[in-house]
Each structure stands twice: as C-alpha cells, then as structure tokens.
C-alpha positions as CSV (number, residue, x, y, z in Angstrom):
1,M,107.8,-80.2,-76.1
2,R,110.4,-83.0,-76.0
3,R,110.4,-84.2,-72.2
4,L,111.0,-86.4,-69.7
5,T,108.2,-86.9,-66.9
6,V,109.6,-88.1,-63.6
7,L,107.0,-90.8,-62.0
8,R,109.4,-91.6,-59.0
9,T,112.5,-90.2,-58.1
10,G,113.8,-93.2,-55.4
11,P,116.0,-91.5,-52.6
12,Q,117.5,-89.1,-54.8
13,T,117.4,-87.8,-58.2
14,L,119.8,-84.7,-59.2
15,V,120.4,-82.9,-62.6
16,K,124.3,-83.5,-63.2
17,D,126.4,-82.7,-65.9
18,L,130.7,-82.0,-65.5
19,G,130.2,-79.7,-63.0
20,R,131.2,-75.8,-62.6
21,P,134.7,-75.8,-62.1
22,G,136.4,-72.3,-61.3
23,Y,134.2,-70.5,-58.9
24,A,135.9,-71.3,-55.6
25,H,136.9,-67.6,-54.9
26,L,133.2,-66.6,-55.2
27,G,132.6,-69.7,-52.6
28,V,131.0,-72.3,-55.5
29,P,132.0,-75.4,-55.1
30,P,132.4,-77.5,-58.4
31,S,129.6,-79.6,-58.1
32,G,128.8,-82.2,-61.2
33,A,128.5,-85.5,-61.5
34,L,130.2,-87.6,-58.5
35,E,131.1,-90.4,-61.3
36,G,132.0,-88.3,-64.2
37,P,133.4,-90.9,-66.1
38,A,130.1,-92.8,-66.3
39,L,128.4,-89.8,-66.9
40,R,130.7,-88.9,-70.0
41,L,130.4,-92.5,-71.4
42,A,126.8,-92.3,-71.2
43,N,126.6,-89.2,-73.3
44,R,128.8,-90.4,-75.5
45,L,126.8,-93.7,-76.3
46,V,123.4,-91.6,-76.9
47,G,125.0,-89.3,-79.0
48,N,125.5,-86.2,-76.9
49,P,128.8,-84.0,-75.8
50,E,130.0,-85.5,-73.1
51,T,129.1,-82.3,-71.3
52,A,125.7,-82.9,-71.7
53,A,123.6,-83.1,-68.5
54,G,121.9,-86.0,-67.2
55,L,120.0,-87.7,-63.8
56,E,122.4,-89.0,-61.1
57,V,120.0,-91.8,-59.5
58,L,121.1,-92.6,-55.8
59,L,120.2,-96.3,-55.0
60,G,117.6,-96.3,-58.3
61,G,114.3,-96.4,-57.8
62,L,113.9,-93.8,-60.8
63,A,111.1,-94.1,-63.1
64,V,110.4,-92.1,-65.8
65,R,108.1,-91.7,-69.0
66,A,108.8,-90.2,-72.1
67,G,107.0,-87.6,-73.6
68,A,109.0,-88.0,-77.2
69,S,110.8,-90.6,-79.0
70,C,114.3,-90.7,-77.3
71,T,117.3,-93.1,-76.6
72,V,118.5,-93.7,-73.4
73,V,121.5,-95.3,-71.4
74,V,122.1,-96.4,-68.2
75,T,126.0,-96.4,-66.5
76,G,127.7,-96.8,-63.8
77,P,127.6,-99.8,-61.5
78,P,125.3,-102.7,-63.1
79,A,121.8,-101.8,-62.3
80,P,118.4,-103.5,-63.4
81,V,116.9,-101.1,-65.8
82,R,113.4,-101.8,-67.2
83,R,111.2,-100.6,-70.3
84,N,107.6,-101.2,-69.8
85,G,108.2,-103.8,-67.2
86,C,110.5,-105.7,-69.5
87,A,114.2,-106.1,-68.4
88,V,116.5,-104.4,-70.6
89,G,119.6,-104.1,-68.5
90,S,122.2,-101.4,-68.0
91,H,125.1,-100.3,-70.4
92,A,123.0,-100.8,-73.2
93,L,120.9,-98.6,-75.5
94,V,117.4,-98.3,-74.8
95,H,114.8,-96.8,-77.5
96,L,112.0,-94.9,-75.8
97,A,108.6,-94.4,-77.7
98,C,106.5,-91.4,-76.9
99,G,104.8,-92.7,-73.6
100,D,107.2,-95.4,-72.3
101,V,108.2,-96.1,-69.1
102,L,111.7,-96.6,-68.3
103,E,112.8,-97.6,-64.5
104,V,116.1,-97.9,-62.8
105,G,116.8,-100.4,-60.3
106,T,118.8,-100.6,-56.9
107,P,122.5,-101.2,-58.3
108,E,123.8,-104.8,-57.1
109,R,126.7,-102.7,-55.4
110,G,127.6,-99.0,-55.5
111,L,125.4,-95.9,-54.9
112,R,124.7,-94.0,-57.9
113,C,124.1,-94.7,-61.5
114,Y,123.8,-92.2,-64.3
115,L,121.2,-91.9,-67.0
116,A,121.5,-90.0,-70.3
117,V,118.9,-89.2,-73.0
118,S,119.6,-88.1,-76.2
119,G,119.6,-84.4,-76.2
120,G,120.2,-84.0,-72.6
121,V,118.5,-82.7,-69.7
122,D,117.8,-79.1,-71.1
123,V,117.2,-76.9,-67.8
124,P,118.7,-73.6,-67.2
125,A,122.1,-73.5,-66.6
126,E,124.2,-71.0,-64.0
127,L,127.4,-70.3,-63.9
128,G,128.0,-72.4,-66.7
129,S,126.5,-75.9,-65.4
130,R,123.4,-77.1,-64.9
131,S,124.2,-79.1,-62.1
132,T,122.3,-79.3,-58.7
133,D,124.4,-77.8,-55.8
134,L,123.1,-79.4,-52.6
135,L,125.3,-77.1,-50.7
136,S,124.7,-73.5,-52.2
137,G,121.7,-74.5,-53.9
138,I,122.6,-73.3,-57.1
139,G,121.1,-75.2,-60.3
140,P,118.2,-76.8,-60.6
141,D,116.3,-77.8,-57.5
142,P,116.5,-81.9,-56.9
143,V,114.3,-83.9,-59.0
144,R,110.7,-84.4,-57.4
145,D,107.9,-86.5,-58.6
146,N,105.6,-85.4,-61.2
147,D,109.0,-82.8,-62.5
148,D,108.7,-82.4,-66.4
149,L,112.2,-82.2,-67.4
150,P,113.0,-80.7,-70.8
151,L,115.2,-82.3,-73.2
152,G,117.8,-80.6,-75.7
153,A,117.7,-81.1,-79.3
154,V,119.4,-84.1,-80.6
155,T,122.5,-83.3,-82.5
156,A,124.2,-86.3,-82.9
157,P,122.8,-90.3,-83.9
158,A,123.2,-92.4,-80.7
159,V,126.4,-94.3,-81.6
160,G,126.0,-97.2,-79.3
161,A,129.6,-98.5,-79.5
162,D,132.1,-97.9,-76.8
163,V,134.2,-99.1,-74.2
164,L,131.5,-100.7,-71.9
165,V,132.6,-101.2,-68.7
166,P,130.6,-101.0,-65.7
167,T,131.8,-99.5,-62.5
168,R,133.7,-102.1,-60.4
169,V,133.0,-101.2,-56.9
170,P,135.5,-103.1,-54.6
171,D,135.0,-104.7,-51.5
172,A,137.7,-102.5,-49.6
173,L,139.4,-99.1,-50.5
174,V,143.2,-98.2,-50.2
175,V,143.2,-94.7,-50.8
176,P,146.0,-93.0,-52.3
177,V,146.7,-89.3,-50.6
178,L,149.2,-86.5,-50.9
179,L,150.4,-85.0,-47.9
180,G,149.4,-81.5,-47.0
181,P,149.2,-78.6,-46.7
182,R,148.6,-79.1,-43.1
183,D,150.2,-82.1,-42.3
184,D,152.6,-80.7,-39.9
185,W,149.6,-79.9,-37.4
186,F,150.0,-83.9,-36.7
187,G,152.6,-86.4,-35.5
188,D,154.0,-88.1,-38.0
189,P,151.0,-88.0,-40.4
190,A,152.1,-90.5,-43.1
191,G,152.6,-93.2,-40.4
192,Q,149.3,-92.3,-38.8
193,L,147.3,-92.4,-42.2
194,R,149.3,-95.9,-43.2
195,A,148.5,-97.5,-39.9
196,G,145.1,-96.1,-39.5
197,R,141.8,-98.0,-40.5
198,W,138.8,-96.8,-41.0
199,T,134.8,-97.7,-42.2
200,V,132.7,-95.6,-44.5
201,S,129.9,-93.5,-42.5
202,E,126.3,-93.9,-43.2
203,K,126.7,-90.0,-42.6
204,S,128.3,-89.6,-46.1
205,N,127.1,-87.7,-48.8
206,R,127.7,-85.4,-52.0
207,V,129.6,-82.9,-49.8
208,G,132.2,-85.6,-48.2
209,M,132.9,-89.0,-47.3
210,R,132.7,-89.1,-43.5
211,L,134.8,-91.7,-41.9
212,T,134.8,-93.7,-38.9
213,G,137.6,-95.6,-36.7
214,T,141.5,-94.5,-36.2
215,A,141.5,-90.6,-34.5
216,L,144.1,-89.1,-35.7
217,E,146.4,-87.2,-32.9
218,R,147.8,-83.8,-33.6
219,A,151.4,-82.9,-32.9
220,E,152.5,-81.6,-29.4
221,G,152.0,-77.5,-30.0
222,F,148.6,-77.8,-32.4
223,V,146.2,-79.8,-29.5
224,G,143.4,-77.1,-28.9
225,E,144.4,-74.6,-31.5
226,E,142.5,-73.5,-34.0
227,L,142.8,-72.5,-37.7
228,P,142.1,-69.5,-39.5
229,S,139.4,-70.5,-42.5
230,E,141.1,-71.4,-45.6
231,G,140.6,-72.8,-49.1
232,I,139.8,-76.4,-49.4
233,P,140.2,-78.6,-52.7
234,T,138.1,-81.2,-53.7
235,G,139.5,-84.3,-52.4
236,G,140.9,-82.4,-49.6
237,V,141.0,-84.6,-46.7
238,Q,140.1,-82.7,-42.9
239,V,140.3,-83.6,-39.7
240,P,137.9,-81.9,-37.3
241,A,138.4,-81.9,-33.8
242,D,137.5,-85.7,-33.2
243,G,140.4,-87.2,-35.3
244,Q,138.0,-88.7,-37.8
245,P,138.9,-88.0,-41.4
246,V,136.2,-86.5,-43.9
247,V,137.4,-86.8,-47.6
248,F,135.7,-83.5,-49.5
249,L,133.3,-84.1,-52.5
250,A,132.2,-82.2,-55.5
251,D,129.6,-80.4,-53.1
252,H,132.2,-79.6,-50.6
253,P,132.6,-75.9,-48.8
254,T,135.2,-74.0,-50.4
255,T,136.6,-72.9,-46.9
256,G,137.1,-74.4,-43.5
257,G,138.4,-73.9,-40.3
258,Y,139.6,-77.8,-39.5
259,P,143.3,-78.7,-40.7
260,V,143.7,-80.5,-44.1
261,I,146.3,-83.3,-43.6
262,G,146.2,-84.3,-47.1
263,V,144.5,-84.6,-50.9
264,V,142.9,-87.8,-52.8
265,P,144.1,-87.5,-56.5
266,A,141.0,-86.0,-58.5
267,D,141.5,-89.6,-60.7
268,V,140.5,-91.7,-57.3
269,L,137.2,-89.6,-56.0
270,P,134.9,-90.9,-58.7
271,L,135.0,-94.5,-57.1
272,L,135.1,-93.0,-53.9
273,A,131.2,-91.7,-55.2
274,Q,130.4,-95.5,-55.1
275,A,131.5,-96.7,-51.6
276,R,128.3,-97.7,-49.5
277,P,128.3,-97.2,-46.1
278,G,130.4,-100.0,-43.9
279,V,132.6,-100.5,-46.7
280,P,136.7,-100.6,-45.4
281,L,138.9,-98.1,-45.9
282,E,142.7,-97.5,-45.6
283,F,145.2,-94.7,-46.7
284,R,148.4,-94.8,-48.4
285,P,151.0,-91.5,-49.0
286,Q,150.8,-91.2,-52.4
287,D,154.9,-91.4,-52.7
288,E,154.6,-95.2,-51.9
289,P,156.6,-97.5,-53.8
290,G,154.4,-100.2,-55.6
291,L,151.2,-98.6,-54.6
292,D,148.5,-100.3,-57.0
293,P,146.7,-97.0,-57.0
294,L,143.2,-97.8,-55.7
295,F,142.5,-101.3,-54.9
296,R,143.7,-104.0,-53.2
C-alpha cells in the first residue's frame, strides 16, 4: 500500500481538501483548507486534481516517512523543509524514495502550510470530502503520531511548473466587509467598523478568528435584546454581548444567536487564516472608494 507514516504531527496536522460546501441545512459547515489557493497550488504541482486531499500543518513540526516512492511539495508561507535532514525548501517539488523522511519546520511568518503528495491522501470521504471538521467531528480524526496515511493512485505526472508565489503574510490587515444582515442592531455600523482597531486573539482557531480591541456598541432599542438563532455564512462577523467581533472561518457553526454586523468576502478569508495572534486588524466597509482590498 502506498502510504505516509506520521512520525511527528507538530501542534496540529489535519487532512484537508477543498471541503464540503452545501450542507448548512444539515448543520454541517464547509470545513476544507483555510487557505484553499495554497492547497490547490500544491496539488497542481504534484500532478493531482485540485480537489485531492493533503495535509494542513499548523506552525510546522510535521515529520513523515514515505512508504513508497512519491513526489511532495509544501506551499503556503515560506517554511524550512528537509529531506533526510537536508534542506530542500518549500514551493519546490521533492522526490521521496521509500523510507525517506520529510520534515516541515515552522513558517517564517503566518500559521499554516500545506503538504501535497502525488496520489493525494486517500482516507474515506464523508459527505463528499476528506476534510477533518473540528467542530462537528465529521471526517477523519486529527492526524496523530504513528498514523499510516494511505495514498491514492498517481494519475498524472508531477508538473513542477506553475505560478510559485508563496503566501504573503502582512504586518497588519485592512479587511473589507459587506454590511448586514444585522447591521441595523448597531449605531452607525459603518462608522464603528471604520474607526475600530483590533488585534487577532490567541483564542482564534479554525472555527473563527477572535478579535480584541474596540467594543462594537448596539443601537438604542437593541441593547440587552436577544436574537433567535439564525444561519451564519462563512466570513460572517458576529458580535457577542461583549462587543468583540469574531470572523467565522471554515469550521464555523451554521447557526448562531448573536447579530452578524457584516460578512468578509470569500476571497479574503484564505489570508486571514495566516494571521498570527497579535496582528493588528482594521475593517473597512466594502463600498468605500479606493480601498485596496486587503492590505496597507
């Protein structure tokens, strides 16, 4: 059997593909790689379909041993990668012979790297996806030391040619947000978002990016009110009772009882997934003229 044996997982390693969208009516979040473009790139490089499953590695520390000849690549933010103790670098194809050991170190910046292997990680799919969902428990368990991960059949040669741009991780985030559906619960919601200043909290995870800083204030008539539980989209900016926003990411609950002041566009979310605790963040209503949509 073609396989990878996990020698070390690091802080957290998860099997991830592009997720299982379309099941919110069943209470199932989309899950999938938080930085989908990085996983897509890695799969293209090793000759896989973009939908193949790979590994999402939080802050490095992963070590795997090849149980068969295979080709691998690590994408996302730049990170040290070693084969049998020798540096080979990220964003470059690496051939592993049977018994070779690959190690992924801590990225220079950012949080998550992606490891793709020729054939893909071939664990059983649930609801059409091989992704681990940390909130609902659907999909494979988080990767553990000594796990044997089966690999699928190689269907195309590794191409090794693509637009190889490592993920850019900024010093500060300026995040566009589309107001609604519950912006009417807040006095001058656009003004509050524009004037507020936050940092990424150490309590952030795949469920949501928690922020600390300016407390968003409710409008008169909504102070102390409760909202019946309603659907929440990925990227929804929910405001709990303490006024500190939470940006919901791929493993978010599908319903919630706090008002959602706005929604972060889907194309911004992959880079939010790389923001380490302490990174400054500002919101900008999406319709502001001249907004550079992400960074300053």
